[in-house]
One Martini backbone bead per residue (centre of mass of N, CA, C, O) as a GRO file, in nm:
protein
  317
    1GLU     BB    1   2.752   0.813   6.161
    2ALA     BB    2   2.664   1.006   5.939
    3ALA     BB    3   2.417   0.840   5.846
    4ILE     BB    4   2.265   0.864   6.114
    5HIS     BB    5   2.256   1.172   6.135
    6MET     BB    6   2.093   1.195   5.848
    7GLY     BB    7   1.883   0.923   5.826
    8PHE     BB    8   1.963   0.667   5.731
    9ASP     BB    9   1.893   0.318   5.678
   10SER     BB   10   2.127   0.261   5.460
   11ILE     BB   11   2.443   0.102   5.363
   12TRP     BB   12   2.726   0.044   5.244
   13TYR     BB   13   2.986  -0.230   5.295
   14HIS     BB   14   3.295  -0.278   5.214
   15TYR     BB   15   3.375  -0.655   5.199
   16ASP     BB   16   3.642  -0.790   5.019
   17ARG     BB   17   3.722  -1.093   5.158
   18ILE     BB   18   3.994  -1.211   4.969
   19ARG     BB   19   4.197  -1.476   4.871
   20THR     BB   20   4.439  -1.445   4.596
   21HIS     BB   21   4.723  -1.545   4.585
   22SER     BB   22   4.955  -1.346   4.452
   23HIS     BB   23   5.191  -1.553   4.389
   24LYS     BB   24   4.996  -1.684   4.145
   25LYS     BB   25   5.008  -1.462   3.956
   26PRO     BB   26   5.009  -1.397   3.647
   27LYS     BB   27   5.193  -1.308   3.383
   28VAL     BB   28   5.250  -1.031   3.186
   29PRO     BB   29   5.346  -0.968   2.894
   30LYS     BB   30   5.547  -0.727   2.768
   31GLU     BB   31   5.394  -0.677   2.497
   32ILE     BB   32   5.125  -0.601   2.634
   33LEU     BB   33   5.225  -0.366   2.804
   34LYS     BB   34   5.325  -0.199   2.561
   35GLU     BB   35   5.077  -0.187   2.372
   36TYR     BB   36   4.885  -0.073   2.635
   37ASN     BB   37   5.033   0.104   2.841
   38ILE     BB   38   5.137  -0.087   3.089
   39LYS     BB   39   5.202  -0.109   3.431
   40SER     BB   40   5.285  -0.363   3.636
   41ASP     BB   41   5.234  -0.207   3.921
   42GLY     BB   42   4.905  -0.162   3.829
   43VAL     BB   43   4.843  -0.467   3.860
   44THR     BB   44   4.602  -0.665   3.969
   45GLU     BB   45   4.443  -0.954   4.075
   46TRP     BB   46   4.198  -0.852   3.866
   47ALA     BB   47   4.337  -0.761   3.591
   48GLN     BB   48   4.375  -0.456   3.660
   49TYR     BB   49   4.442  -0.117   3.553
   50TYR     BB   50   4.589   0.136   3.751
   51GLU     BB   51   4.579   0.500   3.800
   52GLY     BB   52   4.581   0.509   4.093
   53GLU     BB   53   4.226   0.514   4.147
   54TRP     BB   54   4.205   0.448   3.830
   55TYR     BB   55   4.060   0.291   3.589
   56ARG     BB   56   4.193   0.181   3.248
   57ASP     BB   57   4.239  -0.146   3.231
   58GLY     BB   58   4.291  -0.450   3.095
   59VAL     BB   59   4.500  -0.770   3.046
   60LEU     BB   60   4.307  -0.987   2.887
   61LYS     BB   61   4.411  -1.007   2.550
   62THR     BB   62   4.420  -1.323   2.561
   63PRO     BB   63   4.339  -1.652   2.576
   64GLU     BB   64   4.573  -1.737   2.755
   65LEU     BB   65   4.522  -1.538   2.985
   66LEU     BB   66   4.242  -1.626   3.048
   67GLU     BB   67   4.308  -1.915   3.132
   68GLU     BB   68   4.509  -1.844   3.361
   69TRP     BB   69   4.302  -1.664   3.528
   70ILE     BB   70   4.088  -1.872   3.579
   71ALA     BB   71   4.268  -2.061   3.740
   72TYR     BB   72   4.340  -1.851   3.956
   73ILE     BB   73   4.050  -1.784   4.059
   74ASN     BB   74   4.000  -2.091   4.148
   75THR     BB   75   4.197  -2.030   4.417
   76TRP     BB   76   4.011  -1.867   4.554
   77GLU     BB   77   3.919  -1.732   4.885
   78PRO     BB   78   3.799  -1.672   5.164
   79ALA     BB   79   3.853  -1.538   5.434
   80GLY     BB   80   3.869  -1.560   5.748
   81GLU     BB   81   3.635  -1.581   5.999
   82ILE     BB   82   3.716  -1.324   6.159
   83HIS     BB   83   3.603  -1.120   5.949
   84PHE     BB   84   3.291  -1.210   5.985
   85LYS     BB   85   3.273  -1.158   6.284
   86SER     BB   86   3.332  -0.857   6.259
   87PHE     BB   87   3.091  -0.787   6.081
   88LYS     BB   88   2.867  -0.883   6.271
   89LYS     BB   89   2.921  -0.659   6.478
   90ILE     BB   90   2.852  -0.429   6.292
   91TRP     BB   91   2.568  -0.511   6.215
   92ASP     BB   92   2.448  -0.518   6.504
   93SER     BB   93   2.527  -0.238   6.604
   94TYR     BB   94   2.365  -0.075   6.374
   95LEU     BB   95   2.088  -0.194   6.410
   96GLN     BB   96   2.049  -0.064   6.697
   97LYS     BB   97   2.070   0.231   6.530
   98GLY     BB   98   1.906   0.192   6.241
   99LEU     BB   99   2.141   0.051   6.056
  100VAL     BB  100   2.212  -0.090   5.740
  101THR     BB  101   2.499  -0.290   5.663
  102ILE     BB  102   2.569  -0.366   5.344
  103PRO     BB  103   2.740  -0.602   5.190
  104THR     BB  104   3.015  -0.599   4.972
  105GLY     BB  105   3.103  -0.838   4.700
  106GLY     BB  106   3.237  -0.906   4.434
  107SER     BB  107   3.207  -1.025   4.079
  108VAL     BB  108   3.095  -1.028   3.729
  109ALA     BB  109   3.033  -0.816   3.504
  110PHE     BB  110   3.262  -0.618   3.559
  111ALA     BB  111   3.509  -0.811   3.564
  112SER     BB  112   3.475  -0.938   3.283
  113TRP     BB  113   3.538  -0.667   3.126
  114SER     BB  114   3.777  -0.528   3.297
  115MET     BB  115   3.995  -0.759   3.261
  116ILE     BB  116   4.007  -0.704   2.948
  117GLY     BB  117   3.867  -0.462   2.824
  118ILE     BB  118   3.689  -0.255   2.617
  119ASN     BB  119   3.894  -0.289   2.358
  120LYS     BB  120   3.847  -0.640   2.375
  121PHE     BB  121   3.563  -0.756   2.446
  122ALA     BB  122   3.411  -0.807   2.177
  123TYR     BB  123   3.622  -0.996   2.063
  124MET     BB  124   3.606  -1.217   2.284
  125ILE     BB  125   3.310  -1.285   2.242
  126ARG     BB  126   3.340  -1.368   1.941
  127LYS     BB  127   3.608  -1.567   1.965
  128HIS     BB  128   3.582  -1.637   2.312
  129PHE     BB  129   3.311  -1.706   2.463
  130ASN     BB  130   3.368  -1.948   2.662
  131LEU     BB  131   3.583  -1.789   2.827
  132VAL     BB  132   3.398  -1.567   2.933
  133LYS     BB  133   3.204  -1.759   3.076
  134ALA     BB  134   3.426  -1.882   3.260
  135LEU     BB  135   3.493  -1.622   3.405
  136ALA     BB  136   3.213  -1.567   3.526
  137LYS     BB  137   3.199  -1.838   3.681
  138ALA     BB  138   3.448  -1.792   3.861
  139LEU     BB  139   3.344  -1.531   3.992
  140GLY     BB  140   3.083  -1.662   4.106
  141ARG     BB  141   3.213  -1.858   4.299
  142ILE     BB  142   3.353  -1.648   4.496
  143THR     BB  143   3.103  -1.488   4.553
  144LYS     BB  144   2.941  -1.719   4.684
  145GLU     BB  145   3.147  -1.783   4.913
  146LEU     BB  146   3.136  -1.504   5.039
  147GLN     BB  147   2.832  -1.490   5.097
  148ASN     BB  148   2.820  -1.738   5.284
  149CYS     BB  149   2.971  -1.601   5.520
  150PHE     BB  150   2.734  -1.412   5.582
  151PHE     BB  151   2.495  -1.612   5.607
  152GLU     BB  152   2.629  -1.775   5.852
  153LYS     BB  153   2.584  -1.491   6.034
  154GLY     BB  154   2.282  -1.372   5.954
  155ILE     BB  155   2.309  -1.227   5.683
  156ASP     BB  156   2.029  -1.098   5.459
  157LEU     BB  157   2.228  -0.898   5.286
  158VAL     BB  158   2.348  -0.835   4.946
  159PHE     BB  159   2.604  -0.685   4.743
  160ILE     BB  160   2.673  -0.602   4.397
  161CYS     BB  161   2.928  -0.429   4.231
  162ASP     BB  162   2.841  -0.440   3.859
  163ASP     BB  163   2.915  -0.278   3.616
  164TRP     BB  164   2.747  -0.260   3.254
  165ALA     BB  165   2.707   0.058   3.195
  166LEU     BB  166   2.606   0.339   3.027
  167LYS     BB  167   2.435   0.613   2.945
  168GLY     BB  168   2.304   0.461   2.652
  169SER     BB  169   2.417   0.171   2.743
  170THR     BB  170   2.556  -0.131   2.715
  171ILE     BB  171   2.849  -0.301   2.707
  172TYR     BB  172   2.675  -0.522   2.639
  173ASN     BB  173   2.516  -0.727   2.465
  174PRO     BB  174   2.226  -0.837   2.589
  175LYS     BB  175   2.245  -1.125   2.483
  176TYR     BB  176   2.525  -1.187   2.616
  177TRP     BB  177   2.455  -1.112   2.902
  178ASN     BB  178   2.251  -1.341   2.933
  179GLU     BB  179   2.460  -1.579   2.873
  180ILE     BB  180   2.675  -1.491   3.096
  181VAL     BB  181   2.520  -1.370   3.364
  182THR     BB  182   2.246  -1.503   3.437
  183PRO     BB  183   2.341  -1.782   3.543
  184VAL     BB  184   2.498  -1.659   3.784
  185TYR     BB  185   2.273  -1.496   3.921
  186LYS     BB  186   2.086  -1.736   3.962
  187GLU     BB  187   2.268  -1.885   4.160
  188LEU     BB  188   2.293  -1.653   4.367
  189ALA     BB  189   1.989  -1.622   4.426
  190GLN     BB  190   1.929  -1.911   4.515
  191ASN     BB  191   2.130  -1.909   4.748
  192ALA     BB  192   2.013  -1.678   4.907
  193HIS     BB  193   1.723  -1.797   4.941
  194LYS     BB  194   1.819  -2.050   5.098
  195HIS     BB  195   1.917  -1.833   5.334
  196GLY     BB  196   1.700  -1.593   5.355
  197ALA     BB  197   1.802  -1.397   5.129
  198LYS     BB  198   1.919  -1.097   4.954
  199LEU     BB  199   1.980  -0.977   4.616
  200LEU     BB  200   2.187  -0.704   4.519
  201ILE     BB  201   2.230  -0.469   4.244
  202HIS     BB  202   2.493  -0.276   4.086
  203SER     BB  203   2.439  -0.017   3.815
  204ASP     BB  204   2.530   0.196   3.629
  205GLY     BB  205   2.336   0.334   3.400
  206ASP     BB  206   2.167   0.176   3.128
  207VAL     BB  207   1.962  -0.121   3.218
  208THR     BB  208   1.697  -0.180   3.064
  209GLU     BB  209   1.778  -0.429   2.869
  210THR     BB  210   1.834  -0.613   3.149
  211MET     BB  211   1.578  -0.640   3.327
  212PRO     BB  212   1.454  -0.917   3.241
  213TYR     BB  213   1.708  -1.081   3.329
  214LEU     BB  214   1.711  -1.010   3.624
  215ILE     BB  215   1.437  -1.128   3.684
  216ASN     BB  216   1.498  -1.421   3.580
  217SER     BB  217   1.733  -1.463   3.801
  218GLY     BB  218   1.612  -1.337   4.094
  219VAL     BB  219   1.668  -1.066   4.160
  220ASP     BB  220   1.568  -0.825   4.408
  221GLY     BB  221   1.764  -0.572   4.330
  222ILE     BB  222   1.810  -0.236   4.175
  223ASP     BB  223   2.102  -0.028   4.134
  224PRO     BB  224   2.033   0.336   4.094
  225LEU     BB  225   1.886   0.445   3.853
  226GLU     BB  226   2.016   0.650   3.651
  227TYR     BB  227   1.904   0.953   3.560
  228GLU     BB  228   2.133   1.046   3.350
  229SER     BB  229   2.058   0.763   3.175
  230GLY     BB  230   1.720   0.757   3.161
  231MET     BB  231   1.601   0.667   3.423
  232ARG     BB  232   1.246   0.600   3.487
  233LEU     BB  233   1.019   0.527   3.727
  234LYS     BB  234   0.743   0.502   3.597
  235HIS     BB  235   0.823   0.291   3.385
  236LEU     BB  236   0.964   0.084   3.574
  237LYS     BB  237   0.715   0.028   3.749
  238GLU     BB  238   0.518  -0.068   3.524
  239GLU     BB  239   0.718  -0.300   3.406
  240TYR     BB  240   0.889  -0.408   3.700
  241GLY     BB  241   0.768  -0.363   4.002
  242ALA     BB  242   0.650  -0.665   4.053
  243ASP     BB  243   0.968  -0.817   4.031
  244ILE     BB  244   1.142  -0.562   4.145
  245CYS     BB  245   1.354  -0.371   4.327
  246LEU     BB  246   1.368  -0.027   4.344
  247ILE     BB  247   1.678   0.178   4.350
  248GLY     BB  248   1.672   0.527   4.378
  249ASN     BB  249   1.706   0.817   4.122
  250ILE     BB  250   1.828   1.057   4.254
  251SER     BB  251   1.994   1.308   4.138
  252ALA     BB  252   2.338   1.375   4.189
  253THR     BB  253   2.344   1.640   4.004
  254TYR     BB  254   2.085   1.807   3.940
  255VAL     BB  255   2.000   1.791   4.248
  256LEU     BB  256   2.225   1.737   4.481
  257THR     BB  257   2.433   1.949   4.351
  258TYR     BB  258   2.255   2.189   4.175
  259GLY     BB  259   2.028   2.203   4.350
  260SER     BB  260   1.777   2.266   4.559
  261ILE     BB  261   1.578   2.211   4.815
  262GLU     BB  262   1.317   2.231   4.649
  263THR     BB  263   1.394   2.036   4.417
  264THR     BB  264   1.446   1.795   4.605
  265ILE     BB  265   1.163   1.766   4.718
  266GLU     BB  266   1.015   1.731   4.444
  267ALA     BB  267   1.177   1.483   4.345
  268THR     BB  268   1.099   1.298   4.583
  269LYS     BB  269   0.793   1.311   4.550
  270GLN     BB  270   0.790   1.202   4.261
  271ALA     BB  271   0.919   0.925   4.326
  272LEU     BB  272   0.695   0.834   4.520
  273GLN     BB  273   0.464   0.860   4.315
  274ASP     BB  274   0.594   0.659   4.092
  275ALA     BB  275   0.704   0.396   4.310
  276ALA     BB  276   0.567   0.335   4.607
  277LYS     BB  277   0.331   0.188   4.524
  278GLY     BB  278   0.316  -0.132   4.676
  279GLY     BB  279   0.607  -0.114   4.685
  280GLY     BB  280   0.939  -0.184   4.578
  281PHE     BB  281   1.086   0.088   4.712
  282ILE     BB  282   1.411   0.262   4.728
  283LEU     BB  283   1.517   0.555   4.822
  284GLY     BB  284   1.777   0.736   4.638
  285ALA     BB  285   2.049   0.775   4.490
  286GLY     BB  286   2.159   0.772   4.133
  287SER     BB  287   2.422   0.722   4.312
  288ASP     BB  288   2.648   0.832   4.459
  289ILE     BB  289   2.751   1.026   4.725
  290LEU     BB  290   2.895   1.292   4.639
  291SER     BB  291   3.123   1.541   4.713
  292THR     BB  292   2.925   1.753   4.557
  293CYS     BB  293   2.707   1.717   4.741
  294LYS     BB  294   2.466   1.861   4.923
  295TYR     BB  295   2.380   1.839   5.236
  296GLU     BB  296   2.095   1.978   5.231
  297ASN     BB  297   1.987   1.792   5.003
  298VAL     BB  298   2.018   1.520   5.134
  299LYS     BB  299   1.848   1.591   5.383
  300ALA     BB  300   1.587   1.658   5.224
  301MET     BB  301   1.545   1.379   5.105
  302ILE     BB  302   1.517   1.229   5.377
  303ASP     BB  303   1.292   1.403   5.511
  304THR     BB  304   1.079   1.352   5.288
  305VAL     BB  305   1.054   1.051   5.332
  306LYS     BB  306   0.969   1.062   5.629
  307LYS     BB  307   0.709   1.233   5.570
  308TYR     BB  308   0.584   1.068   5.289
  309GLY     BB  309   0.675   0.735   5.310
  310SER     BB  310   0.413   0.642   5.428
  311TYR     BB  311   0.167   0.411   5.476
  312PRO     BB  312  -0.030   0.528   5.271
  313ILE     BB  313   0.018   0.667   4.971
  314ARG     BB  314  -0.018   0.984   4.877
  315ARG     BB  315  -0.082   1.244   4.698
  316LEU     BB  316   0.192   1.483   4.597
  317ILE     BB  317   0.137   1.615   4.279
   0.00000   0.00000   0.00000
């Protein structure tokens, strides 16, 4: 309701309805918990260790654990149909109000590294590459089955929140990202297109080095093109704008949190100038709308798009 009040056209709707059969979850050896300072009650079904609400590490530190967890993930299945009937009602209800509630669910790139942990991920790729590929494939299988539940209800947009990058680089060597993630994304994109749907991917950080692979996989859109990580629309539009939808890029910190209404308007106009021509651009925040973002700046961003974002786009700057 807040999104409608502010004038947004679409929002994420996190809907990760997966039966993980937690009673089958493999046990993590005590020596692993002790060595990496992990408390067993903080380990999720996704082999991730959280302290409170914050991810701290993954637990798949050995090839044996990787093998056990891959087998476990392959038992996962989407939740019952009633959950997707309920989402369809949400989708239809908000469409009538002018808001697209795009479901998010599943994970491939993010889960693959975060289940292992960044402190052991490079080692696992180097020493047990085929197991890391098998992990990504298993994650892709359940993600595909989850997405099919949406497609079968006539929902034609899906998002995967799948972070694989930092401020200055990708967590993966791009070569290995291509070998591990691209085949899975390609299968997911082909499946979405078979259902007349679009596949959108989210990753904060600088994803520039993986843009050609995203395009090769057939992914339809990439979000949020984090400004603070050096992602710049003019270059992205020139290099990749004909092949993939660019989503986001208005700085959530420099502009929406610390900027003024005037700087927000100017940044929004500049983004439209740099990327809107010819279509294939959805303007939005270059990250989540953080709790620190000023309401008046977010509203100014939206109002500026409504005012200047109609086609044909005229020169704004």
